[in-house]
N, C-alpha and C positions, 0 to 999 in steps of 0.2 A: 345256456348257450351264449356265446359272446357275439359282438357286433360284426364279426368278420367270418362267420360260418354260414352255411346254408340255413336259413331260418325264415319264419314268417316276417313280414315287413309291413310298415305303414307307408303308403305313398304320400307325397305332398304336392300341393298345387299352388300356383301363384295367386295372390289376392291383390286387387287394385288398391290404390291409395284411398279411393272412396269407400272401400270395404274394410279398411283398417279401423274397425270400431274401437279396438283396444288402445289405439294411439291418439293422443291429442293432435289435432290438425297442424299445430305449430311444430311438432316433432317429426311429422311424416317425411319431410325432405331430408332429414338426417338419418333415417332408418337404413342402416347397412343391411340388416336382416330383421325380420319380424316373423315369429311363429306363434300361431295359436291353434287350438284344436277346433276343427270345423266339422259339423255333421253334414256330409255331402254324399250324394249317390255315387255308386261306382262309375268310373270313367273308362271309356273304351277308345281304342286307337286302331286304325287300319294298319295291318302289317302284311307283308308279302313274302312268301317263301320263294326264294330265287331258284330253288331246285324244282324243275317242272315234273320230274319223275322220281320224287323222293319216296314214293310208296312202292317203287320197284315193280311196276306192272310188267316190265321187261328190261332189257339193257339199254334202251334208248336214252341217249344223253350221257351215258357212263363210259369212262375210259379205264382200262386195266393196264397198269404199268408194271411189268414183271410179275403179274398175278393172273391166274386163270380161274374162271369160275362161271357160274350161271345163276339164273333167277328161278325160284320155284315158290309159288304161293306168296308172293310179295316179299321174299327174303333172298338177298344175294348171299351166296356162299362161294368163297374162293380160297386158293392156296398160293402163297408167294413162291417165287423161284429165285429171288435175290433180296439182299438187304435193301431196305427203303422202298420195297414194292408198295404200290398204292392203288387204291380204287378211288377215283375222283370224278367230279362232274365239272365241265368247262363253263362255270358260271363266273364270268369276268368280274373282278373286283376293282374298286376305285382307290387310288393311292390316298393314304391317310384316313380312309373311312374305317370305322370299327364294324366288325361282323360277328354275329352270333352263329355258331354252327353246332348242331346237335344231332344225335342219332342213337338208336338202340343197337348195341354191338355185343356180339358173343365171341369169346376167345378163351383159350387155355393158358394164355400168357399175358403178363403185364407189359409186354413189348409191342402190343397192338395199341395204337393211339389214334384218337380223332383230333385233327388239327387243320389249320389252313396251310397249304403247301408253302414252304420257304419262310414261314413266319411262326415264331414262338415254339414252345416245347409241346404243346398239345395236352390232352388229358388221356391218361392211360387206363386201359381196362385192368381189372384186378386179377384176371386169369381164372375166374370162377367157373368158366365154361357155361355161363348163363347170360341172358341178355341184360346188359346194364345201360343206363342212360348216361352217355358221355356228352359233355358240352364244353365249349370254349368261347371266349371273346378275345379277339386279337385285332390289331390294326394292320391293314394291308399296306405293303410297301410298293405295290405295283398292280398290274392288271391280272397277273397269273397266280394269285394266292387262292387257288381253288379249294373248296372244302373237300377233305379227303380222309380216308382211313388208311393208315400207313403201318407196315410191318417193319419193326426195327431190328429183328433178329438177323444174324448173318448166316444162319444155317438152321437145320432141324425144324423146318416150317411145317405147320399143320393148318387146317382150315380155320377161317374166321367167317362170321356171318354179320350182315348189316341189314337193318330195316328202318323205315320211317326217318329219313334224313331231311333235315331242314337247315336253311341258311337265310339269315335276315340281315340286311344292311341297316345297322343301328343308327348310323350317322344320318342317313337319308330319312329314316323313320322318326327319330326322336330329336334330331338336331345336334350339331357339333357341340360337345361339352356336356350334353345331357344324356349320353348313352348309358343304359343300365349295365350292371355286371351280369356275368353268366348265371349266378345264383338268383338274381332278380328276374332274369328272363325265364329261368327254370320254373320259378314260382308262377309267373304269368301263364306259361304254356301248360303247366300241370293243372291250373285252374280251368283252362279251356278244354283240355283232353287229359283226364286223370290217368289214362292207360298208356298212351303213347307219346304224350307231350308233343303233338304234331298237328299241322294243318296243311292243306293244299291251296295254292293260289293266294288270294288276298282275303283275309278275314278280319273282322272287328274283334280285338282281343281286350278283355278286361285287364287294366294295367294296375289295379289296386286290389288284388285278390285277398289281401289280409282282412279287408273290411271297409266300412264306410267312413271311418275317421281318418282325416288327413292332418298333416302338419303343414300349414300354409306359410308361404314365405314371399318376401320381396327383396329387392336390392341385390347385393353381391351373391347371395345364395339362390337367386331366382332361376328356376328351371321350369320346363313344361311339366304337366301333371304326371308324365310317365316315369320320370326319374324318381328314385326312392331313397329315402334317408337310410343310412346304415344303422339299423336298429335291430337288436335281438331281444326277445322276451320269452318267458316261460308261459305255460298255459294259464297260470294264475295272474299274469300281468299283461301288459300291452294296453290297447285302447279301451277305455272305460267310458260308459255313458254317464250322464249326470249333468249337473249344472254347477260349474262349467264342465264340459267334457275334458278328459285328461288322459295322459299316458302314465301307467304305473310301472315303476322300476322296482325289482324285487330285492335289491341290495346284495344280491349274490353274484350275478354275472350279467345283468342288463345294463346296456349303455348305448349311446349314440355318438357318432363322430362324423363330421363333414368338413371337407377342405373348402375354405373360402375361395370364391372365384378370383378375388384379388386380395393379396396380403394386406394387412393393416400395418403401415410402415412405422418404424421406430420414430418417436417424437410426435405421433398423432394424438389429438384429443379424442378420447374414446369413453363411452359409457355403456354399461350393460344393466339390464333389468330382467328379473326372472320371478315368476310366481311358482312356489313349491309348497308341498305339504309332506313333512317328514314323519315317519313312524317312530323315529328315535333321534331326537335333537342332541342327545349326549354323544352320539357316535362320532368318531373321527373319520369323516367321509368327504369325498369330493362331490361338489354340487354342480358347478358349471365352470368351464374353462375356455379362455382364448389362449391357445398354446402355440409355441414355435416348434413343437414336436421334438424338443430336447429337454422337456420338463420345465421350461421357463415360459412365463406369460403373465396373464391377468385373470384372476379367478376367485371364485367363492369356494369355501370349504367349511364344514361343521367340525367343531371340536369342543368338548367339555361344556355343552349347552350354550355355545356361542357360535355366531356366524362370523367368519373371517373373510376379508378380502385381502388378497396378496398380489403385489405387482413387482415385477422383476426388471432391473436393467441388465447390462451384460455381466455384472459381477455380483450384485447383491439384490436383496428384496426388502420390501417394507410392507407392514400390515396395519390394518385397523380392524376392530371387532366390536360387536354389540351382543349382549346377552339375549338368548332366545329360550331361556329356561321356562318350562311349563307349557311350551307350545307344540307338544306332540299332537299330530293329526289335525293341526290347524293350518289353513292357508296363510303363507307369509310372502311378502313382496320384498326382495332384496334389490337394491340399486347401488351401483358403484360407479363413480365418475373420476376418470384420470385427467389431470391437468398438465399439459406439457409446459405451461408457464411456471408452475410451482414444483413440478415433478412429484406431486403427491396424489393420493387417491382418497376420496371421501366415500363413506358408506352410510346408507340409510336403511332403516327397517320400517316397513309400512308407512313410507312417506315422511318419516320424521327421525329424530334421535341421531343426527349426523355425527360421525366420528371420522377424523382425518388422520392419515398416516404421517410419519416423518418423511422428509424428502429423499428421493433417490439421488445418487451421485450423478448418474447419467440418465438419459431418456429411457422410457420403457422399451423393451425389446420389440422387434417386429413379430407379429403373430400370424399364423397361417391357417389354423384349424379351430373348429368349435368342437368341444368334447362335453357331452352331457352325462353326468352320473359316473364318471371315471376319470383317470388321469393317464398321462402318457407314461408308459413303461411300468406302471404298478397297478395292482388290482385294488381299487378303493371305491367300491360301488355304493351309490347313495340309495338308502331305503326309503322310497317315497314316490310322490306323484308330481308331475310337471304339467302345467296347462298352457302357459305361454312365456316367451322370452323375447328380448329385443336387444339389438346392438345399435348404438348411435354414434355417428361421427362428430361428436361434440362433447364438451364437458357440461353435463346437465347442471342447471342451477337448482337451488332448493325449491323454488316455485314450480319449476318443470317437473321435479321429482314428485312433488305433492300432486300436481295435476295428473301425472301418469298414474299414480296410485289411486286417486279418487275416481278416475274413469272406470276402474275395474273393481273397486273395493266391494261394492254391493254384491256383485256376482260371486265373490269369494267369501261371503259371510262376514265381511269386515265393515266397520263404520268409517264413513268419510271423515276427513280432518279439515 
């Protein structure tokens, strides 16, 4: 599975600067983002279903627009009499807030959709004539974007059924900019109620149903614990226990991507550090990227038993590399530092062995996204494990790289230098 399908996920939570044990104190002020695996208990968050009668005890609170039906045993069944007929509840929405709406819907057509009125295209039923869980996340553009089931056929209507309707104000619950996706909400609710993915009123919902391991972050990627990293993994991969804890990527289709809260501007001094353990250092695979989502950026990749760092300006790229032959299944620390003054990038392996690229013609491009174990536009999945990584808003010096490595070396089975 890839990073943008419905899948199990790993939540992440912020850690304070005092808890950043992996970072030297002198570097903490420059940490744009810092991730490491933390063994933490599940986190819960209070959520409220805005629909008071989502279990359809009767028709209270529900409006039929060009549709006629009734409720029996907690199920609404109705038939449209016009195109765009809708069953909806008048649960007022707030402009610019994101809302999650979901229900179990039964239909014979893929023209029955669950949506917010006047917003988005909604999610269509498959037409299987069985109950299917439909869900959407959309942003309200006013007060009247009520959650609804809508008939899109212009004629030949037949009955559809609805039960267990839920609507949650994600912006009010998680905070602006931290709203989870529909797939992430589906995972949370399925963990709470495996049958109907539903609750009434206000309930404490576990927001990291994939397990107890988190990717912790600070700085530009900082969000509350409820928001989840886009990560897909197979049954054999994902969060692993051990010392240190880590995330396993299978090299087939596992990857992670996250958009930075603020782009890193062209001409910035920037450094990246990552601890990885590859199952095949000879493979030509992407390791870690800062990307502008057109295939240009600042990134590590493996090729021919070497680790490369590559940096792009608007027209060209420059590289530096170090041999990693014989290091299969061993933890390695890669650090790269870009200098806007020289327009070069320097590469370190395990705190030493620096190699420096030739100079770019222009400054490094602006980058907007972090991609782990893949690249923009191509399938180049890294076969191995990740435990922590960091982005710094400065050009690290040799002594800082050594200090950064030494702080974590023992935990990764490496000798200090």
